[in-house]
N, C-alpha and C positions, 0 to 999 in steps of 0.2 A: 760879269755876265749874270751872276745871281741877282744883283740889284736891278738889272734891266728886266730880268724875268719877273721879278716882283712888281715892277711898274706895269708890265703887261697884264699881270693877274689883276692888279687893282683897276686898271682901265677896263678890263673885261667885266669885272664885278660891277663897276659903276654903269657900264653900258647895259648890262642885264637889268640892273635896278631901274634904270631910266625907262627901259622898254616896259617893265612890269607896271611902273607907276603911270606911264602914259596910257597903257591898256586899261588900267583901273579907272583913270579919269574919264576916258572915252566911254567906258561902260556906265559909269555913274551919270555922265551927261545924257546918254541914251535913255537911262532909266528915268531921269528927271524929265526929259523931253516927253517920254511916253506918259508919265504920270500927269504932266501938264495938260495933255489932250484927253484925259479921261473925263467921262461925264460925271459931274458932281451933283447937278441939280436937274430935276425934271418938273416943270411947272405945267399945270393942267387948268384950262379955262373953258367955260361954255355951259357947264351944268351948275347945280346948286353947290354950295360950299362943301357940304358933306360928301356929295358924289365926286366932286373934284378931288377931295382928299383921299377918298377910297381908291379912286383910279390911280392917283399918284403913288399910293402904297403898293398897288399891284405892279407898277412899273419899276419898282426898286430893283428888280432883277437885272435891269439894264444899266444900273449905276456902275461906274468904274470901267465900263467898256470904252474903247477908243471912239471918239465922236465922229471920226472919219468913216468908220466901217458901219455905223448904225444907220439904218434906213427905215422907210415906212413899214416894210415887211416885218421888222422886229416888233412893231406895235400892234399889228393886225390881230394876232392870236389872242392878245390880252384884251384889246378894246372891243372886239366883236362879241365878247361875253356880256357886255352891257347893252341891253336892249334900248336904252335911251339915246344911243348914239346913231345919228343919221350918217354922218361923215366926219372926217377929221383931217387936219393938216399938221405937218411937223415942221418946225422952224429951229434951225441950229444957230446958237450964238456962241461963237468960239471964244475961249477954248473949251468950256466945260458946261454949258447950259443948253438944254433943249426945252422948247415950249410946244405944248400940244393944245391946239385950238379945236374945240369940238362944236359941231353943229348938232343941236338937239333935234330929235325927231318930232314932227308935228303929230298931235293926236287927232285922228280922223274919225274914230268911232269907238263904241264900247261893245264888248261881247262877253259871253259867259261860257266858262268851261269848268266842269266838275263843281258847279255851284259857287264858283269864284269869278268875280268880274275883272276884266282886263281892258285897258286901252289898246286900240290898234294904232300903231305908229305908221307914219308915212314910209318907214323902212320895212313895213309888212311884219314887224315883230310885235309880240304881246308884252305889255307892261302891267303888272298887277296894280289895280286901282289903289289898294291900301298902301302902296309904296310911294304914292304921290301925295303931297300935302293938300291938294285941293281936288275937287271933283267937278268936272265940266258937265253939267246936266243937259246942255244944249246939243251935245253930240248925238248922232243917230245910233240906234242899237242895231246890231247885226245878229240876226237869228240864223241858225243852221251851222253846220260844220264847214265853214267856208275856207277856201284857199285865200289867204290874206294878200298874196301877191295879186290875185284876181280882183280883190276889193280895191287895192290901191290903183290898179289899172282902171277900174270902173270909175273911181273918183276923178281920175284925169280926164276920162271921157265926158263926165258930167260937167267938169270945169270948162271944157271946150264947147259945150252946148249953151243954150240960153236958160237952162235949168239952174236954179240957185241951190247949191248944196245945203246951205243953212236952212232951207225950207223942208228938208227931208227928215222925217221922224224915224224911219227904220228901213232896214234892208232885209230881204229874205233870200237866203241862198238855198238852191236845190241841188241834189246829187247830179242832176243832168247838166250842171254848171250854168244854170240860168238864174237870173235875178228878178225879184219883184221889189218895187219901191213904193213905200207909203209916205205920203206927204203929211205935214203937220195939219193940213186942212182935212185930212181923212181920205184923200184920193189914193187908190191903189193902182199902180201901173205895172202891168205884167210885160216884162221885156223879153224879146227873143234872144237866142244865143248869139246871133250875128246881127250886124248892121245896127248897133245900139245907138250910134249918134243920130242916124236918120229916124229911128224910133222915138228918141227923146225929142226931136224936133216936132214930130207929129203929135206926141203927147202934150207938148207945150202949146201947140196951136189949138188943140181940143180944149185944154184946160183954160185957155184965154177966151174961148168962145162962149158967150152967154147961153147959147142953145144947149150946152152940155154942163151948165153950172150945177145941176142937181145930180149928175152922174158920179158914182163912187168908184167905178172900175173902168179902166182903159186897158183892153186886152190887145197886145201887139205881138203875140207869140207866133202867129201865122203870117208868113211873108205876104205883103200886099193886101192884108186884111186888117180891119180895125173893128173891134167889137166894144161897145160901151154899155154900161149898165148902171142903174141907180140902186141896185140891191146891195 
């Protein structure tokens, strides 16, 4: 009986040992599996090499996170701080690589704040001119404390008209939320707050008419009224 009891004890001991080892192996497998799916690399494309590197470093906080749970929202808070970014897409390459493709904002104009010059992006954000390696002197200058979303909207309206944006020298924004446009030929167009597309069509017709070739001002501020002047 004592020998039989000893066999039972040994059997019980090996059974417990087997369960412990199996549990440890399963735990190790799960750890290895989770580690296998951790983000190890984040590649950034679309801007200059320096800007891509800077953004990549800012995204280091997302490294070692599970690639399945990371989504676009994890990137928004970090990427929205860079005013050069118009939009971006995220691509996952399993098991551990994420690629960020950035669409750079277009420069639509130049403005000044506190004696510093800024580009106005198509994302309605300001980019310091000194932070860019080149200066585009052909862009129009925007005077006044404009709402830059309004300026981007005006640019889209102009693009829908027969007016050529590249022929505009400057914009003047007024507190009443109204715009004046000055062309590179020296013509000043005073736009109304409403119906700007129709007003631009009228201004284009007048500008193309030789009878008004000496006029320097086209005033369209009053609905259904056109005033021209050569002063």
